[in-house]
C-alpha positions as a Markdown table, in Angstrom:
| # | Residue | x | y | z |
|---|---|---|---|---|
| 1 | Unk | 21.6 | -9.5 | 44.8 |
| 2 | Unk | 22.5 | -12.8 | 46.3 |
| 3 | Unk | 25.9 | -14.3 | 45.7 |
| 4 | Unk | 26.8 | -16.9 | 43.1 |
| 5 | Unk | 29.0 | -19.5 | 44.8 |
| 6 | Unk | 30.8 | -22.6 | 43.5 |
| 7 | Unk | 32.5 | -24.5 | 46.4 |
| 8 | Unk | 34.7 | -27.5 | 45.8 |
| 9 | Unk | 34.7 | -30.2 | 48.5 |
| 10 | Unk | 37.8 | -32.2 | 48.1 |
| 11 | Unk | 36.7 | -34.7 | 50.8 |
| 12 | Unk | 39.5 | -37.1 | 51.9 |
| 13 | Unk | 41.5 | -36.7 | 48.7 |
| 14 | Unk | 44.8 | -35.2 | 47.7 |
| 15 | Unk | 48.1 | -35.2 | 49.5 |
| 16 | Unk | 49.3 | -31.9 | 50.6 |
| 17 | Unk | 51.6 | -31.6 | 47.6 |
| 18 | Unk | 48.9 | -32.6 | 45.1 |
| 19 | Unk | 46.4 | -30.2 | 46.8 |
| 20 | Unk | 48.8 | -27.3 | 46.6 |
| 21 | Unk | 49.3 | -27.9 | 42.9 |
| 22 | Unk | 45.5 | -28.0 | 42.3 |
| 23 | Unk | 45.0 | -24.9 | 44.4 |
| 24 | Unk | 47.7 | -23.0 | 42.4 |
| 25 | Unk | 46.2 | -24.1 | 39.1 |
| 26 | Unk | 42.7 | -22.9 | 40.1 |
| 27 | Unk | 44.1 | -19.7 | 41.5 |
| 28 | Unk | 45.6 | -18.9 | 38.1 |
| 29 | Unk | 42.4 | -19.6 | 36.3 |
| 30 | Unk | 39.8 | -17.8 | 38.5 |
| 31 | Unk | 39.1 | -14.4 | 37.1 |
| 32 | Unk | 35.3 | -13.7 | 37.4 |
| 33 | Unk | 34.6 | -11.6 | 40.5 |
| 34 | Unk | 30.9 | -12.2 | 39.9 |
| 35 | Unk | 31.3 | -15.8 | 41.1 |
| 36 | Unk | 32.7 | -16.7 | 44.6 |
| 37 | Unk | 34.9 | -19.8 | 44.4 |
| 38 | Unk | 35.6 | -21.7 | 47.6 |
| 39 | Unk | 38.1 | -24.5 | 48.0 |
| 40 | Unk | 37.1 | -26.8 | 50.9 |
| 41 | Unk | 40.3 | -28.7 | 51.6 |
| 42 | Unk | 41.3 | -31.3 | 54.2 |
| 43 | Unk | 42.4 | -29.7 | 57.5 |
| 44 | Unk | 46.1 | -30.3 | 57.0 |
| 45 | Unk | 46.0 | -28.3 | 53.7 |
| 46 | Unk | 44.4 | -25.2 | 55.1 |
| 47 | Unk | 47.3 | -23.0 | 56.2 |
| 48 | Unk | 49.4 | -23.8 | 53.1 |
| 49 | Unk | 46.6 | -23.4 | 50.6 |
| 50 | Unk | 45.7 | -20.1 | 52.2 |
| 51 | Unk | 49.1 | -18.7 | 51.1 |
| 52 | Unk | 48.5 | -19.3 | 47.4 |
| 53 | Unk | 45.0 | -18.0 | 47.0 |
| 54 | Unk | 45.4 | -14.4 | 45.7 |
| 55 | Unk | 42.2 | -13.5 | 44.0 |
| 56 | Unk | 39.4 | -11.5 | 45.5 |
| 57 | Unk | 36.8 | -14.0 | 44.5 |
| 58 | Unk | 38.7 | -17.1 | 45.7 |
| 59 | Unk | 38.3 | -18.3 | 49.3 |
| 60 | Unk | 39.3 | -21.2 | 51.5 |
| 61 | Unk | 37.0 | -23.5 | 53.4 |
| 62 | Unk | 37.1 | -26.4 | 55.8 |
| 63 | Unk | 34.9 | -29.5 | 55.5 |
| 64 | Unk | 33.8 | -29.7 | 59.1 |
| 65 | Unk | 34.5 | -28.3 | 62.5 |
| 66 | Unk | 34.1 | -29.6 | 66.1 |
| 67 | Unk | 30.9 | -29.1 | 68.0 |
| 68 | Unk | 32.9 | -27.8 | 71.0 |
| 69 | Unk | 34.9 | -24.6 | 71.3 |
| 70 | Unk | 38.0 | -26.3 | 72.8 |
| 71 | Unk | 39.2 | -28.9 | 75.3 |
| 72 | Unk | 39.9 | -32.5 | 75.6 |
| 73 | Unk | 38.5 | -33.7 | 72.3 |
| 74 | Unk | 41.4 | -35.6 | 70.7 |
| 75 | Unk | 41.4 | -35.5 | 67.0 |
| 76 | Unk | 38.9 | -32.7 | 66.6 |
| 77 | Unk | 39.5 | -29.3 | 65.0 |
| 78 | Unk | 37.7 | -26.3 | 66.4 |
| 79 | Unk | 36.2 | -23.4 | 64.5 |
| 80 | Unk | 38.7 | -21.0 | 66.0 |
| 81 | Unk | 41.6 | -23.2 | 64.7 |
| 82 | Unk | 40.1 | -23.3 | 61.3 |
| 83 | Unk | 39.7 | -19.5 | 61.2 |
| 84 | Unk | 43.3 | -19.0 | 62.4 |
| 85 | Unk | 44.5 | -21.2 | 59.5 |
| 86 | Unk | 43.0 | -18.7 | 57.0 |
| 87 | Unk | 39.6 | -20.2 | 56.2 |
| 88 | Unk | 36.5 | -18.1 | 55.5 |
| 89 | Unk | 34.0 | -20.9 | 55.0 |
| 90 | Unk | 33.2 | -24.3 | 56.6 |
| 91 | Unk | 30.9 | -27.1 | 55.4 |
| 92 | Unk | 28.4 | -28.2 | 58.1 |
| 93 | Unk | 26.2 | -31.3 | 58.0 |
| 94 | Unk | 27.3 | -32.9 | 54.8 |
| 95 | Unk | 25.4 | -36.1 | 54.2 |
| 96 | Unk | 28.5 | -38.1 | 54.8 |
| 97 | Unk | 28.9 | -36.5 | 58.2 |
| 98 | Unk | 25.3 | -37.2 | 59.0 |
| 99 | Unk | 25.4 | -40.8 | 57.8 |
| 100 | Unk | 28.9 | -42.1 | 58.7 |
| 101 | Unk | 29.5 | -40.1 | 61.9 |
| 102 | Unk | 25.9 | -39.9 | 63.1 |
| 103 | Unk | 25.8 | -36.1 | 63.4 |
| 104 | Unk | 22.4 | -35.0 | 64.7 |
| 105 | Unk | 20.5 | -31.8 | 64.1 |
| 106 | Unk | 21.4 | -30.6 | 67.5 |
| 107 | Unk | 25.1 | -31.2 | 67.0 |
| 108 | Unk | 25.0 | -29.5 | 63.6 |
| 109 | Unk | 23.2 | -26.5 | 65.2 |
| 110 | Unk | 26.1 | -26.2 | 67.7 |
| 111 | Unk | 28.6 | -26.3 | 64.8 |
| 112 | Unk | 26.8 | -23.6 | 62.9 |
| 113 | Unk | 26.8 | -21.3 | 65.9 |
| 114 | Unk | 30.5 | -21.9 | 66.7 |
| 115 | Unk | 31.3 | -21.2 | 63.0 |
| 116 | Unk | 29.5 | -17.9 | 63.1 |
| 117 | Unk | 31.0 | -16.9 | 66.4 |
| 118 | Unk | 34.4 | -17.4 | 64.8 |
| 119 | Unk | 33.6 | -15.4 | 61.6 |
| 120 | Unk | 33.3 | -18.4 | 59.4 |
| 121 | Unk | 30.5 | -18.7 | 56.9 |
| 122 | Unk | 28.8 | -22.0 | 57.3 |
| 123 | Unk | 27.7 | -23.9 | 54.2 |
| 124 | Unk | 24.8 | -25.8 | 55.8 |
| 125 | Unk | 23.9 | -29.1 | 54.0 |
| 126 | Unk | 20.5 | -30.6 | 53.8 |
| 127 | Unk | 19.0 | -33.4 | 51.7 |
| 128 | Unk | 17.0 | -36.6 | 51.5 |
| 129 | Unk | 18.0 | -40.2 | 50.9 |
| 130 | Unk | 16.4 | -42.2 | 48.1 |
| 131 | Unk | 13.9 | -44.0 | 50.3 |
| 132 | Unk | 12.6 | -40.7 | 51.6 |
| 133 | Unk | 12.2 | -39.3 | 48.1 |
| 134 | Unk | 10.4 | -42.5 | 46.9 |
| 135 | Unk | 8.1 | -42.3 | 49.9 |
| 136 | Unk | 7.2 | -38.7 | 49.1 |
| 137 | Unk | 8.8 | -37.4 | 52.3 |
| 138 | Unk | 11.7 | -35.5 | 50.8 |
| 139 | Unk | 10.1 | -32.0 | 51.2 |
| 140 | Unk | 9.4 | -32.5 | 54.9 |
| 141 | Unk | 12.8 | -34.1 | 55.5 |
| 142 | Unk | 14.6 | -31.1 | 54.1 |
| 143 | Unk | 12.4 | -28.5 | 55.8 |
| 144 | Unk | 13.0 | -30.3 | 59.1 |
| 145 | Unk | 16.8 | -30.3 | 58.6 |
| 146 | Unk | 16.8 | -26.6 | 57.8 |
| 147 | Unk | 14.5 | -25.6 | 60.7 |
| 148 | Unk | 16.3 | -27.7 | 63.3 |
| 149 | Unk | 19.7 | -26.7 | 62.2 |
| 150 | Unk | 19.3 | -23.0 | 61.5 |
| 151 | Unk | 16.0 | -21.5 | 62.6 |
| 152 | Unk | 17.0 | -20.5 | 66.1 |
| 153 | Unk | 19.6 | -18.1 | 64.7 |
| 154 | Unk | 19.0 | -14.4 | 64.8 |
| 155 | Unk | 18.1 | -12.8 | 61.5 |
| 156 | Unk | 21.6 | -11.2 | 61.4 |
| 157 | Unk | 23.3 | -14.6 | 61.9 |
| 158 | Unk | 21.1 | -16.4 | 59.5 |
| 159 | Unk | 21.9 | -13.8 | 56.8 |
| 160 | Unk | 25.6 | -14.9 | 57.0 |
| 161 | Unk | 24.8 | -18.6 | 56.2 |
| 162 | Unk | 24.8 | -20.4 | 52.9 |
| 163 | Unk | 22.7 | -23.5 | 52.3 |
| 164 | Unk | 23.5 | -26.5 | 50.1 |
| 165 | Unk | 20.8 | -28.9 | 49.0 |
| 166 | Unk | 22.2 | -32.3 | 48.3 |
| 167 | Unk | 20.0 | -35.1 | 47.3 |
| 168 | Unk | 21.9 | -37.9 | 49.0 |
| 169 | Unk | 20.9 | -40.4 | 46.3 |
| 170 | Unk | 22.8 | -38.3 | 43.7 |
| 171 | Unk | 26.1 | -37.9 | 45.6 |
| 172 | Unk | 28.9 | -39.8 | 44.0 |
| 173 | Unk | 26.5 | -42.0 | 42.0 |
| 174 | Unk | 26.7 | -40.2 | 38.7 |
| 175 | Unk | 22.9 | -39.7 | 38.9 |
| 176 | Unk | 22.1 | -36.1 | 39.4 |
| 177 | Unk | 18.7 | -34.6 | 40.2 |
| 178 | Unk | 17.1 | -33.0 | 37.1 |
| 179 | Unk | 17.1 | -29.3 | 36.8 |
| 180 | Unk | 13.4 | -29.3 | 37.6 |
| 181 | Unk | 13.9 | -31.4 | 40.8 |
| 182 | Unk | 16.7 | -29.1 | 41.9 |
| 183 | Unk | 14.6 | -26.0 | 41.3 |
| 184 | Unk | 11.6 | -27.5 | 43.1 |
| 185 | Unk | 13.6 | -28.2 | 46.3 |
| 186 | Unk | 15.5 | -24.9 | 46.2 |
| 187 | Unk | 12.2 | -23.1 | 46.0 |
| 188 | Unk | 10.9 | -25.1 | 48.9 |
| 189 | Unk | 13.9 | -24.1 | 51.0 |
| 190 | Unk | 13.6 | -20.4 | 50.0 |
| 191 | Unk | 9.9 | -20.4 | 50.8 |
| 192 | Unk | 10.7 | -22.0 | 54.2 |
| 193 | Unk | 13.2 | -19.3 | 54.9 |
| 194 | Unk | 10.8 | -16.6 | 53.9 |
| 195 | Unk | 8.2 | -18.0 | 56.3 |
| 196 | Unk | 10.6 | -17.7 | 59.2 |
| 197 | Unk | 12.8 | -14.6 | 58.4 |
| 198 | Unk | 10.8 | -12.8 | 55.7 |
| 199 | Unk | 11.3 | -12.4 | 51.9 |
| 200 | Unk | 14.2 | -10.0 | 51.9 |
| 201 | Unk | 16.4 | -12.4 | 53.8 |
| 202 | Unk | 15.2 | -15.4 | 51.8 |
| 203 | Unk | 15.9 | -13.6 | 48.6 |
| 204 | Unk | 19.4 | -12.9 | 49.7 |
| 205 | Unk | 20.3 | -16.4 | 50.9 |
| 206 | Unk | 22.5 | -18.3 | 48.5 |
| 207 | Unk | 21.3 | -21.9 | 48.0 |
| 208 | Unk | 23.7 | -24.3 | 46.3 |
| 209 | Unk | 23.1 | -27.6 | 44.6 |
| 210 | Unk | 25.3 | -30.6 | 45.5 |
| 211 | Unk | 25.0 | -34.0 | 43.9 |
| 212 | Unk | 26.9 | -35.1 | 40.7 |
| 213 | Unk | 27.1 | -31.6 | 39.3 |
| 214 | Unk | 29.5 | -31.7 | 36.3 |
| 215 | Unk | 30.6 | -29.3 | 33.5 |
| 216 | Unk | 28.0 | -31.0 | 31.3 |
| 217 | Unk | 25.0 | -30.2 | 33.5 |
| 218 | Unk | 26.1 | -27.2 | 35.5 |
| 219 | Unk | 24.7 | -24.5 | 33.1 |
| 220 | Unk | 21.3 | -26.2 | 33.0 |
| 221 | Unk | 21.2 | -26.4 | 36.8 |
| 222 | Unk | 22.5 | -22.8 | 37.3 |
| 223 | Unk | 19.9 | -21.3 | 35.0 |
| 224 | Unk | 17.2 | -22.1 | 37.5 |
| 225 | Unk | 16.0 | -19.0 | 39.4 |
| 226 | Unk | 16.6 | -20.5 | 42.9 |
| 227 | Unk | 19.9 | -22.3 | 42.2 |
| 228 | Unk | 22.8 | -20.0 | 43.1 |
| 229 | Unk | 25.7 | -22.3 | 42.5 |
| 230 | Unk | 27.1 | -25.7 | 43.5 |
| 231 | Unk | 28.8 | -27.7 | 46.2 |
| 232 | Unk | 31.0 | -29.8 | 44.1 |
| 233 | Unk | 32.6 | -33.2 | 45.1 |
| 234 | Unk | 34.3 | -35.4 | 42.5 |
| 235 | Unk | 34.5 | -32.8 | 39.8 |
| 236 | Unk | 36.4 | -30.4 | 42.1 |
| 237 | Unk | 39.4 | -32.7 | 42.1 |
| 238 | Unk | 40.6 | -31.7 | 38.6 |
| 239 | Unk | 41.0 | -28.0 | 37.7 |
| 240 | Unk | 39.5 | -28.4 | 34.2 |
| 241 | Unk | 36.3 | -30.0 | 35.5 |
| 242 | Unk | 36.0 | -27.6 | 38.4 |
| 243 | Unk | 36.6 | -24.5 | 36.3 |
| 244 | Unk | 34.1 | -25.8 | 33.7 |
| 245 | Unk | 31.5 | -25.6 | 36.4 |
| 246 | Unk | 32.6 | -22.2 | 37.7 |
| 247 | Unk | 32.5 | -20.9 | 34.1 |
| 248 | Unk | 29.0 | -22.2 | 33.6 |
| 249 | Unk | 27.8 | -18.9 | 35.0 |
């Protein structure tokens, strides 16, 4: 049975002190081992937050990693460094990285491979912008992102990845995809995986929804057969909202 996952992406929010308080509060409230909870914090929080996460179902993640293993890349943080700080997961290819930092499919592919080589589980993001959806290109756009980012992995490595579908037009806008739209795209992604790696691997791949997921709509989204959880942005910044989403399962 594939894993149910709720990952909080704090983005560039929370001082170290505020982040520690949030992590401690969530740590006290997580109790359901049937749902994996991941806190994806800013880099400077990682090693400190790692010390306060005590539950078997609560894990630490980073929001990005470098596309090189090491070297003269001032300001970058490598997958090896992230792993050494106590993280188990890393977000790769969030739409903000693709848009603001111009990260290409080939760069994201390198990041995925470095993550896996350092025993990090990549949460690989894919999704279309509003113009692509309005033009009817959303399915092909998402399939291309998944294929170019992941489909040269071995079956064993692919089986260690998590995918997050994030309709870019719904991120931070308060406008979420409907449950039907989310299910449609998650099914497209799962069918695409099955075509490459076969049904057993496709059926065991966790596919998360990201895009204005809130306590008020999480249960409706999560009841879809191909929606296995959420990659949560704004609602992950308060413990009550985040745990409301976790408890929607």
